[in-house]
N, C-alpha and C positions, 0 to 999 in steps of 0.2 A: 799371180794366178796363172801359172803355166808350168806344168811339171815336166815339160820336154827340155832338152839341152838349151833351147833358145832362151829359157828364163834363168839360166844359171848365173851365179855371181861369183866374183865381181863382174860387173858388166862394162864393156868398153864401147866407146863411140866408134864409128866407122874408121876414123883416122887414128884412134888410139889416144887421143889427147884428153879424153875425159874418162875417168874410172869411177864407177859407182858401187857403193855397198849399201844395201837398203834393207831395213826391217819394218814390216808393216804392210798396209794395204792402201792403195788409192782407189776408192770405190767408184769414182766417176771416171775411171780410165777409159771406158768405152767411148764416152762423149768426147773426152779430150783427144783421144786417138783420132776420132772422126774429124774434129776440128783441125788437128795438125795435118792430116792427110788432105783435107780441102785446101791447105796452104802449101801443099807440095811436099810434105815430109813423108818419107818412106820408112816402113817398119819391116823388120825381119822376124818378129815373133808376135804373139798375142797376149803378152804379159804386161802387168801394170808397171813392172820395173823398167821396161824399155820406154813406156809412156813418160815415166818420170824423167828418164835420161834425155829423151827427145824434147820434152817440154823445157828442160833447162837449156839445152842447146838453142832452142828457138827464142825463148822469152827471158832467159837468164833467171835472176832471183825473183823476177815478177811472177814466175810460174808458181811459186809456193802458195800464193793466195788463190790460185785456181784449183788447188787440190781439195777434194773432199775425202778425208780419210784419217788414218792414224799412221804416223811414220816417224822414223828416226833414220837419218842417213848421213853418210859422209861421201863427199864427191871431190876428187882431185881434178882440177882444171888446169892442165899443163900450159895451155895457151896463155893463160893469165897468171900463171905461177901462184895459184892460191888453192887452199883447201876450204871447202864449204861444208858445214854441218848444219842440219836443220832438224827441228822437232815439231810435231804437229801442234795445232792451236791450243789444246788443252792438256798436253802432256800425257796422252793415253799411252804412247810408247816412250820408254825411257831412253836417255842418251847421256852418257857420263864421259868425263875427260879428266886428265891430269897431265902433269909434266914431270918427267924424271930425267935429271941431267941433260936437259935440252931436248929430250924426246917426248913428243906429244902422243898420248895414247887415248883412243876413243873406243867406247864399247857400249852395248846395250845392257850389260850386266856389270856390276861392280866386281864380281868374282873374276871376270876376264881381265880387268885392269890389275887386280891384286896378284894375278899370275906373273905379271912383269916384275923382274928383280928391282927391288927398291921402291915399288909403288905403295907398299904398306908402311905407313909412318905413324901407326897408332890411331887412336880414336879421338874424335873431336869432343872434348870434355863438355863444352857448352851444349852441344846437341844431345849428348847422352843425358845430361841433367835435365834438359828441357823436356825430353820425352818422359823421363821419370816423373816429373812434376806435373806435366800438362798433356801428355800424350802426343805432343806435336814433334814431327821430325821431317815432314815433307813440305813444310811451309815456305821454304826458300831453296836456293840452289846449292846450299851446303849439304853434306851428307854425314853419316855417322863416322866417316873415315877422314882423317886429316888430308887436306889438299886434294881430295877427290870431289869434284863438283858435277852438278847436272846442268845440261843445257836448258835454260828456262823454256816453258811452253810458248808457242807462237813466235819463236825466235830462230834466227840463223846466225851462225858465227862464220867469220872469214879469218883464216890464218894465213898470213903472208909474211915471209921473212921474220918469223918468230914473233910477229906482232898480231894480237888477237883483237878483233872488233866484233861486237855483238849488235845485232839490229833486229828490231821487231818487224814482222811482216803482216801482223794482224792486231787490231785493238777493237774492243767493243765499242760500238756506235749506239747511241741512244737517240731514237727518232720519236719524239713525243706525238706527232700527228697520228700514229697508229692507235692511240688511246681513243680517238674520236670515231673510230669505226664501230659499227654495231657488234654486240657480243656474238651474235650468230655467225657473222662473217668471219670473226676471228677464230671461233671454234672450228669452222669448216676449214679455214686455212691451216690451223694447227693440225687437224686430222690429215689433210693432204700432205703436209710436210713430214709428219711422222710416218705415214704410209710409204712415202717415197724414200725416206731414210731406211726403213725396213727393206724395201725393195733393193736398194743399192747394196745393202749388207747381206743379201741372199746370193750375190754373185759369187759362185764357188764351183770348183770342179771336184770337190770332195763332199762327203756327207755332212749335213748340219743338224743341229738340235738347239734346244733352248734350256736355260736354267729356269726352272719353274717353282715358284713358291705359290702361296695362295693370295699373294698381294696384287696390287693394281698394276704395277709396272711390268712385271714379267708376264702376267696374264694378258695384258694389252698387246705386247709384242707377239705372244703366241697366237692370239686371236687374229691379229692382222695378217700373220703368215698364212693361217688357215683360210682367211677371207681372200687373199690373193691367189691361193691355190685353186679357187673356184673360177678364176678369170683366165682368159686365153690371151689377153693383151698386156700381161704384166711387164714384159720386158722385151727388148729386141736384141739382146746379146746371146741368148740361148742358155747362159749361165744361170739366170734366175729360174727359168723353166725347169732345168735339171735339178736345181736345189729344191724347188717346191715339190717336185715328184718324189724326192728322197727324204722329205721332212716327215719324220714319224717319232722322233726321240725327244723326251724331256728328262731332266735330271733334277732331283729334289732331295733335301735332307729332312728327315722326319725324327720326331722325338716323342714316342708314345708315352703318355702319362704326363707330359709337360704342358703347362697351361698355354703356351705359345705354339704348340704343335699344330701345323696346317695340313696334315695329311688328308683330312676329309675333303678340304677344298681342292687339293691336288687331285684326288681321285675323281671328284666331281668334274673338274675341268678336263682331265684326260679322257674321261668317258664321253663328255660333250663333244670334244674335238677329235675323237677317235685317234688318240696318240698313245704311243708306248711310254709308260711311266717307269723310269729307272730310279730307284730310291736307295739311299744310304741311310743307315741307322747307326750313327756314330756313338761310341761309348767312350767313357773316360779313360778306360785302359788303352784302347786303340789310339786315341788322340795323344795320350801321354808318350806312347812309343814314337809317335810321329814328330814330336816337337823339335828335336835337333835337325831332322831332315828338312822340315818346313822352314825353320829359321835360317837354314843355309840357303834355301831357295829365296826367301824374302830379302836376305842380306842386311836388313835393318828391322828394328822392332816394329810391331804392329799393335794397334789399339786394343783389339779383342782377340780371343781364340777363334773367331769366325774363319780366319785364314786357314786353320787346320781342316775345317769342314769343306771349305771351297777347294782345298787341295784334294780331298777325297772325291768330290764331285767331278773334278777334272780328270782324275784317274778313272772314274766310272765311264766318263765320256770316251776316253782313250780306249778302254776295254771293249766298248761297243762300236768301235770303228768310226766314231764321230770326231772329226777333226776341226770343225768350226761350231761354236755355240754363240747364241745371241743372249745378252744379259741386259738388266734394266738400270745399270748405274747412270747417275746424272739427273734423273727425274726429280729426286727429292731436293736437290740443291738448286734446281732451276724453277721448279713449280711449287716449292714450299711444302715438302712432305713431312717435316718434323715439327709438330706443334710446339714442343718445348723451345725450340730455337726461333720459330717464325711467327707465332701468334702474338707475343708481346710487342715486337716492333710494328706489326700490323695494327694492333689496337692503338698503340701510341700515335701512329700516323693519323688515325681517325680523329684523335683529340687535337693534334696539331693542326689539322685542316678544318677544324671547327664543325665536326659532325658528331655531336654528342649522342643523338638518337641512334645513329648507325652504330656508334661505339657500344651503346647499351645492348642493342640487338645482337651484334656479333659476339660481345662478351658472354651473353647468355647462351648463344648457340655453341660456343667453344668451351664453355665451362665444364661439361661432363668429362672432357679429356683431362687426364691426371698428369699429362706430360709437361704442362706449362704452369708457371707460378704467377700469382697476381702481382707480387712485388717487382717482377721483371718489367712491368709496364712503366712505372715511374722511372725505373733505371734507364730504360730506353728513351724516355722523354728527356731525361737529363743529358744523355749522350748526344741527343739530336740538337739540343739547344746550345751546347758549348761549342767553341771553335774546334775544328779537327785536330789542331795541334795540342789541345788539352785532353783529348779523349783517352790517350794512353794513361795519363795520370788518373782520370776518372775510373778507368777500368781497374787500375791498381787499388784505388781506395774501395771500390765496390767488391772486388773479387779476391783480393789478397788474403783476407780473413777466411773466406770460404775455402780457398785452396789449402791454407794451413790446416783447417779443420778436416778436410777430406784426406790429406796426406798424413795426418796424425802426428806431425812434428818430426817424422823420421828423416826429413831432409834439412832440418834446422841447423845441423852442424856444418852445412856447406852453404856457399853463396848461391841463392836461387836465381834463375834467369830474370832479366828485367821484363816487366809486363809490356813494355813498349814494343818489343819485337813481335809480340803476339797480337798487336792491335792495328797493324797496317792494312789498308785496303789496296789490293793489287790491281788497280785500273785507272787509266787516265780519265775514264768516264764516271768515276764514283760520285762526283759532285752533281751529276745529272740524274742519278738514280734515286728512286723513292727510298724511304727509310727501309722498308721491307726488302727491296731489290739490292740495296747496298749490303745488307746482312747476308742475303743469298749469295751475292758475288763473293763475299769474304769466305763463306763456307765452300763455294765452288772452286776458288782459286788457291786457298791456303789451309783452311781449318779442317775440312773433312775429306772432300773428294780426292785430292792428290794422294792421300794415303791409301784409299780404296782402289785407285787406279794402279798404284804400284803393286798392291796385293794381287789384284786381278791378273795383271801381266805376269808376275812371277809364278804364281801357282798354275796358271794355264800353260805357260811356256815350259814349266817343269815336266809336263806331260805331252808337249808338242801339240797342244790344242790351242787354237786361235779364238779369242774371245772378242766379239764385235758388239758395240754399244750404240744402238739406234738413237737413244736420247742425247748422245754426245755429238750428233751431227751439228756442225757449226751454224747451219741455217735455223735449226730448232733452238739452239742456245741464243742466237741473236734475237729470234722471235720472242723467246720467253722473257728476256730481260727488257723487252720493249712493251710488255703487257702491263696493264693496270693491276694493282693489288687485288682487286675483287674478282679477277679471273683466276687467282691462285688460291685465295682463302675466302670462302663465302658460305654463309648459313651453317657453319660448323664443319664444313668440308675442306680438307686440304686438297691440293692439286685439282681445283675445281674444273679447270678447262679440260684436263685429261679425262675426267669422269664424264664430262658432257660429250667429249669427242668419241668415246668408245661405248657409250651406253647402248648402242644398237647391236653390238656384237659381243657384249659381256653380260653375264647374269647380274640381276639387280643386287643380289647378296654380296657381290664383289664391288660393284660400281658404287653402291651407296653405304658401304661399310665405313663408319667414321673411325674405327679403331686402327691405329697405325701399328702394324706388326713389323718390327725390324727383323732383318736377317741376323738372328742372334743364336747363342747357344746357352744352355743351362750350366755354365762353367762354375758358378758359385758353389754348386753341390759337389763338384768333383774335388775341390781343394781339400775337403775333409775326408773324401772317400778314395777314389782310384788314384788321385794325384798325390795324396799325402806322403807316401814313401819317397817319391821323387823330390817333392818340395823339401822335406826334412834333410835328404841327402844333399840337395843342391846348396843349402845354406849352412851345412854343418861345419865345414872347414873354411879355407880361405875362399873369398868371394871376389869376382871381378867387379861387382858393383860397390865394393867397400868404400872406395874414395868418394862416392856420391851420396852416401846416406850414413846416418847414425846406426851402425850395424848392431851394437848391443840393444838399442831401443827397438830396432826392427825385429830382432830375434825374440825379444820379450813379447812384443805385440803379436808376432806370428804364432808363438806357442799359445797365447791366450785366444787367438782366433781359432786355431785348430782344435782347441779344447771346447769350443762352442760359443765363445763371446763374439757375436757379430759386430759389436761396436768397437772392438780392439783394432780392426784393420779393414779398410775399404777393399772390397774384392777387386775393383778396377786397379787400384794402386798395387795390390798384391800381384795381379797379372802383369802389370808393367814391370815390376821388379823381376819376376820370374823370366819373362821372355827377353828382357835386357840382359840378365845374367847369362842365359843360354847363348844369345847372340854374341856377346863379348867373348865368352869362352870359345865358342865355335871358331870364330875368326882369329882369335889369338892363338889357339892351338893348331889351326890349320897352317898359320904362317910359321909357327915354331917347328912344325913337322917339315915344312918346306926347307 
């Protein structure tokens, strides 16, 4: 956060022994700078990059746990003859590496690594197939590309004399005493933390805006910004005050005529908070033309076409001079926003804890939601009762048939990935989490959020817009995973604590709306319309995905689907095949051209 030459990179220490290359933001750099200055450390700029450098000089690797932010950096420490690379706690910012003929290459984008001669060694077939069959590709440190890996979140690596060591600087701690506090105290503490998280992410010397839907997460962030703009004591750095004075812009995607269109709520909120509403109205034709460009930005396939829409929204922000936006990612995976994933383990835990009456009451309250299925409750009970070592086998027995039904047998000609890789829980504290929180943690660290974080970073950086995520503040995440289940799911409401925390600043029609509206697109209707020529052309000749599926069967089902048979092919599976094909072709052809 310093556009003067004092913030330029790479940044060197005073004696030249430390060289830093940094991508991201350290939001609490003001406080850290003050702490270091009190200890006698002198600064030559006002940027967070120098704070990171001086913090490492003073505390070494212990500095990483003091940072509140999103980051990926490499640092050469000449005095100790080592390279240090680190990534933030939850992987908001990407960091990749590979080795080519003894040369180590690090970058925040895979494209940058692929530009190095010899770095492209083909695709990781296991990961290609895993994405096609289950939509997973960001669930571990491997990537779509052979021998290119990502630095895991909350990790730093040390490279010395060609020897690599990886170390964790943060792990989730579970403190059960918090559950004994009164609900009102916890709700107030949550509001205070969220408010401070927003305050820190307003530190900017460029214009800011918000990504706004009609849902709870983005409207909460927007309302809190407006609430802070009424105060005179919001911050002491000057950056927050400047950002609040310049906050007028919101960016939204609208779909007139679609049942999930939230334009009316967006208009209502922007009128209430006196904000400028910038809307995009994506069409199938426009998005079809964008596909190759967006896939090049994403570098790896993505679960839904939503990335195309987010790409347009970031372009809209860029065109209106907004260089920083705040968005709501992380709330659903910490506060239980998806009924389909989180209501069944919640109900199962009530039965396991001997609360049948509460189970019946909550079952009745959540029953109107169509996202979750009754049969999932006994499945979650079974998973909870068997030893952890047997759960991958249980998952295979429970879901393999369902996966085969969804994919329509088009992958039956190849060896499908083992279910065991898809069943691990990435935390040392998993045994201390409730059944609901363990499912949330799995979605947060492996199954859902990592892919969305990759998408958010790539499409925002494609337009030189920085996306900041208040719900990803590590203090909020730690707080959320130490909450009892009934502060997340209660009386038929998801994200109960968030609703209680913001009910005084948001309209009741948003706070107490039980219907979960995902940030989605009506892409099912595009396949037979605007996208049909592209799809038919894509799979008419030789296909990059041919080694991974039964191509004749796929083509047969595709033609039946395009002719109007919805049962012939699942739309999610079709999308995965389409964007995998484009991704593989894009990077194969780019390397061939090079």
